[in-house]
C-alpha positions as CSV (number, residue, x, y, z in Angstrom):
1,M,-0.7,21.7,-9.5
2,T,-2.2,19.2,-12.1
3,K,-6.1,19.5,-12.9
4,V,-7.8,15.9,-12.4
5,S,-9.2,16.3,-15.9
6,E,-5.7,16.5,-17.3
7,R,-4.4,13.2,-15.7
8,K,-3.7,10.3,-17.9
9,T,-4.0,7.6,-15.2
10,R,-6.9,6.8,-13.0
11,L,-6.9,8.2,-9.6
12,S,-7.9,6.3,-6.4
13,F,-6.7,6.6,-2.7
14,E,-7.5,5.2,0.5
15,T,-8.5,7.2,3.4
16,D,-7.6,6.8,7.1
17,A,-11.5,6.8,7.9
18,I,-13.0,3.7,8.8
19,V,-16.7,2.7,8.3
20,Q,-18.1,-0.7,9.3
21,R,-14.4,-1.8,9.8
22,R,-13.4,-1.0,6.2
23,N,-11.4,2.0,4.9
24,I,-13.0,4.5,2.6
25,I,-11.7,4.5,-0.9
26,I,-12.3,7.6,-3.3
27,D,-12.2,6.9,-7.1
28,V,-11.9,10.1,-9.2
29,D,-13.6,9.7,-12.4
30,N,-12.8,13.1,-13.9
31,G,-12.6,16.7,-13.1
32,W,-16.4,16.9,-12.3
33,H,-17.3,13.6,-10.5
34,G,-15.9,11.1,-8.2
35,S,-17.3,8.1,-6.2
36,V,-16.9,6.9,-2.7
37,R,-16.9,3.3,-1.7
38,L,-15.7,0.8,1.2
39,K,-12.6,-1.0,0.5
40,G,-13.3,-4.5,-0.8
41,T,-16.8,-3.5,-2.0
42,R,-18.0,-2.7,-5.5
43,H,-21.0,-0.5,-4.2
44,K,-20.2,3.0,-5.2
45,F,-21.8,6.4,-4.3
46,P,-21.1,8.9,-6.8
47,F,-20.6,12.6,-5.9
48,S,-19.7,16.1,-7.8
49,W,-16.8,18.0,-6.7
50,Q,-19.3,21.0,-6.8
51,G,-21.8,19.2,-4.6
52,L,-18.9,18.2,-2.2
53,Y,-18.0,22.0,-1.9
54,E,-21.4,22.9,-1.3
55,W,-22.0,20.1,1.3
56,A,-18.9,21.4,3.2
57,A,-19.9,25.0,3.0
58,E,-23.3,24.2,4.4
59,Q,-21.9,22.1,7.2
60,Q,-19.6,25.0,8.3
61,A,-22.5,27.4,8.1
62,R,-24.4,25.2,10.4
63,R,-21.5,24.9,12.8
64,E,-21.3,28.7,13.0
65,R,-24.9,29.1,13.6
66,V,-24.9,26.5,16.5
67,E,-21.9,28.4,18.0
68,R,-23.5,31.8,17.5
69,K,-26.7,30.4,19.3
70,K,-24.6,28.8,22.0
71,N,-22.9,32.1,22.7
72,A,-26.1,34.1,22.6
73,D,-27.7,31.8,25.3
74,R,-24.8,32.7,27.6
């Protein structure tokens, strides 16, 4: 597997997810940061890969708490 920071070309990809009738585009800046935007627009929302991981872990913990509470109420 190649690290993003070792790539010599820019990496961008279009997702299947649609927001406001536009696909979501991920632009990878380097091994630490990236940005997300809607196709056909220039307005970008930067993020860090570490922050993305932490957000996903928080979402999973939240889902597990909700599921445990739901099961405890039965």
